[in-house]
N, C-alpha and C positions, 0 to 999 in steps of 0.2 A: 436760291429756295432754301428755305430754313426748316430744317426738319428739330421737331420738339420729342426727345425720347430721353429715359434714362437706361442706360444700359446694363449698370452692376446691379439693379434691383427687378424683381418679377412683378412688384407691386407698382403699377405707372398710373400717374394723374396728370393729365394735359389740362390746361385753361385757356382763356379767350385772350385773343390779342387783337389790335388794332391794325386798319388796314395799310399798307405803305407798299411802295414796290420792292420785290424780291424779299418782302416780309412776309408773314403768315396773314391772309384775309381774315378769317376767322376760325377758330381751331377749338372745339370743345370735346370734352370726353370723361368718362368716369374712371373710377377706380377699379382696375382688372386684375385677376391673380394670374395673368398669363401676360407674355412680354407683346407690347403693343407700340406700332409705328405709326406715326400720322405724318403725312404731308399737306401743306395747305399754304398756297400761297398763287403769286403770280410767276408762270413759269419763264426763267430769265431767257429762254428761247423764241417764245412766240407770243409772251404776254396772255396768255390764256388764264382764267382762273381757275386753280384745282383743288379740289379736296378728294381726299382718299382715305378711307380707313383700311390701311393695310393689313390688318388682321384678318380679314374677311376675303377669301382668295377670289369671291366673284364680286367684289365691289365695282360699282361701274366707275369709269374715269374719261375725261374729256380732253387730254393732251396726249397727244402720240408722243412727246418730247419725253414724258416722264414715264419711265418702266414700272409696270406693276410688282410689287415688291411685298414679298412673304417671309418675314422675321419672327419665327416662334419656335415653339418645341417641336421638333421633328418626331415623327413615328418611327417605328422600325421599318417598314415597308418604304416609308419616304427615305430614309438613311440608304435603304438597298438599291433605290432608284439612283439616288445621288452620287453613288459609288459604281453604278454598274460600268462607267467607262474604265474602269481599271480592270475589269472582269474580261472587258476584249481586249485590253493590252495585253495581258496575260496569255490571252488566245493566240494572238500574234507573236507573243515570244516564244510560245512553244510549237509553233508551225516553224519560226525561224532557226531553232535550236535543233530541232529534230531533221531538217529537210535542207538548210543551206549549205553544210559542209559536202554532203554526198552529190547535192547539184553541183557544186564548184568542181569537185572532183572528175564528174560526168563530162565536164564540157572542156577539161583537158587544163585545168589550174592546178600547177604542183603544189604538192603537200606543204612545203615550207610557203610558198606564196600564199596559200589559203590563210595559214595563221595571221600573215600580214593585212589581210582583208578584215579579218576580225578587229584587227586595232585601230583601224581608220574610224569607226565609230567614237569609240573614246576620245579618240585625238580630237575629232569635232565636236564633240560636247564638251571637251575640257574648255574651248574657246567660247562657246556658242550658250550653253547653257545659263552661265550666270547673267550674259547679257539678255537672256530671254526672261529670265526670273526679273531684272530688273524693269525692262518694258514692260511686263506685266504688271507689276506694282504702279506704273505710272499711266496705264492706259487710262483713257479718258472718253471712250466709247460708250454710249449709252447702253449697251448688250452686258457693261461690266468690263473686268479685268480680266479675269481667268476663262471665260467660254472662248472670247476670239482666239487666244492662244490654244485652247484644248482643240477647237475647229482646225486651225492652221496648223498642228502638228498630226490632226488624224489625217488630215488630206496627203500627209508626207507617209504616214503608216499604210495608207491605202494604195499608194502608188507602190511602196515598195512590196507588199502582199501581190499585186499584179506584175510588177518586173520579175521576182524572182522566180517563178514558176514557168513565166513564159518568156525570158531572158534568151534562151537558145532559140525561140522561134523569131523573135524580132531580130536576131543576128542574121537568120537564113534570108529573112525579108531584106537586109541589109547587104547582102551579098556574101555571105559566110559562106564556105563550100563544105558540106556535109551530109553524109548519108542520111538515111531515114533513122529518126532516134522514136526509141520506144519509152514514152514515161509510166513507167509501171513499177510495183515494188520491188519486183524480180530485178527490175535491170538496174535500179539503184543500187540493192545489195550487192550486185554483181560487180559495181562498178566502183564499190566503196573498197574495194582491194588495191590497197595502192600499188604493191609489186605487179599486179596485173596490168594494172595502167601504162606503167613506167615501161614494160616489156612488149605487151599487144597492142595498145591504143593505136587507132588509126592516125596518120598523118592528117589530120583534117584541120581548118582553119576556120578559129571558133573568136577572131578577135573581137567581134561586135557582141557576139552574144556573152562572153565574158563580160565586157563594159557594161552592158545592159542589167546581168546578174549582179556584179558587184555593185554598181549604183543601187539596185533595189536593196542590196543588202545593208548597204551603208544607210539609206534611208529608212528601212524598217527598222534598226537597231537603234539609231539615233533619234529617231520620232517618236517610239515608243517606250524609251528611256526617258525624253523629255517630258512627254505629256503625262508623265505621273505627278510631276510637281504641281503644275495647275490644277489639274483633277484633285490632289489632295488639298491645295490651298481653297480650292472654289468650295470644298465641302465643309472648311474650317468658316469660310467667308459666311456662307448662308446659313450657318447653324449656331445658335447660342452658345457660348463659353461651357454651360452645364451638360451641352449635348457634344461637346468634342470628343469626350472619352468614347460614349458608346459609337460615334460616327467614324472614329479612326479603328476601332476593333472591326466595325461593319465593312470597313474600306478594307482591310488586312484580310478578313474572311473570302470577302468577294475575288481579292488577288488570288488567295489559295485555290478558291473553285475554278477560277477560269485557266491558272495551269492547270490542273488536274485534268480537267474535260478537254482542255487543248491538247495536252499530251495523249489521253485516250482516243482522240480521234485518230490520231496516226496510228494508232494500234488496229485499227480495222483495215481490212483489205479491200480498199474500194475498187479495185480492179473488177472483183467480181459483182461488182453491184451496178443497176441500173444508172445511176446518179455518176458512179466513177466513170461508167463507158462515156455517157453523153457530155460529161465534162472534161474530158481527154486523158484519163489516166488518175492514179493514186494520188500523185504529189498535186497536180492540178485539182482535185476534186478539193484536197484538203485544205488548200490556199482558198479556192473558191469559197467554200462553206463559212470559212473563218472569218473572209472578207466581210459577209453578210452578216455574220454575227457581231462581228466588230464596230459596223455602222449601226447597227440595232443598238447596241450597248452604248454608243457615244449618243446617239441622238434620244435615249432616255434620260441621259445624263442633263444633257445641254437644255433640253425641256422641262426641267423638273422646277426648279425655283430661279426666279429672277435674283440678278444681282442689284446691289446699290451702287450706281456708276460713281465715279471716282469725284465727277465735278459736282454731283450733289452733295456728296458727304463734303468736300472742301469748301462748299459755300454755307453750308451748313453749321460748319468749324468757325469758319471766320466770323459768321453773324452772330454767333452766341458768344459774344465778348465776356458776359458774366456768367454763362452756365458751364455744364460738361461740354466736354471737346470731342465725344465719341473715340476715347483711345482704344477701344476693342474694334469697331468696325474698320478703322482707318490702318489695322497692323497690315503689314506688308510680309514677303516672304521671298523676297528677291534677294541679289548678294548685297546690293546698295540700297541703305534705308536713307530718306529725306531727313533735312535736318529738324525740321516739325517732331519729327517722330523720335529722334533721338534726344531731343529736348525733355520730351516726355518720359 
């Protein structure tokens, strides 16, 4: 499918073309003072004639294979929505930083071993993050290149948010021998004293609980960290170059707000509230609320703007032998760039 567009100029003019397979059927347009993007072709997947003025968010379309794409200057409100995912990520970071260490100590992990638990996530990220970035650059799904990975990593964050506060409970279901556990702020503060743990902690078996809690910690820390890269790349992909500075500043502000409110939530004594009592205590209440906030923020972001699929960009790039080759829209953010991008 051929795209007729000029990326470097905000003053666009499109003209008419004749009908050929995988070439524009008929595409007309006037000069506008905003960025415009037209698609007008036979869909290479289903051969349905498609014409869509992608400047108008409510323009009709008749082909399910071609996503509806809006590439134009974004308002501040739209940039906030695109950046909402990083706010949810910072909420998750806040819960992890505040409660993971006390939780590990509480179920019997030695202090020196607890620091090794924190080292697992960076080790995993060292090997996997460059691979995920390169896979994202080459993703050919109709959904785009960034949003599938945001969704995939978000699932890992949600699993981590569920496993960390409930690891001990799951361990009891799998046969751990343990007395009654009180999930309260006072209990967490009591068990934070390492000397007390070493001298008076009961001889309980928490092998399954420790396993689930460590697994949740690694999932939460790695996926929250890795999810920031496709979230930032998604912001840059759906925005015009002149919006990048404003978009990245909005992204940073949203991250700061997420961290502030996330840590502030842990400062409330949820044991004395009805929500805390219903959700099972202070720690479970905080993690449950942050899980809901995280899901909401990610949903706001991935439903904000459609991406241009890589196969559309590649087809447009190969068919425009005598025109612009979309150098901005084909920019990648992974560890490995393609040969075509290096030539440019």
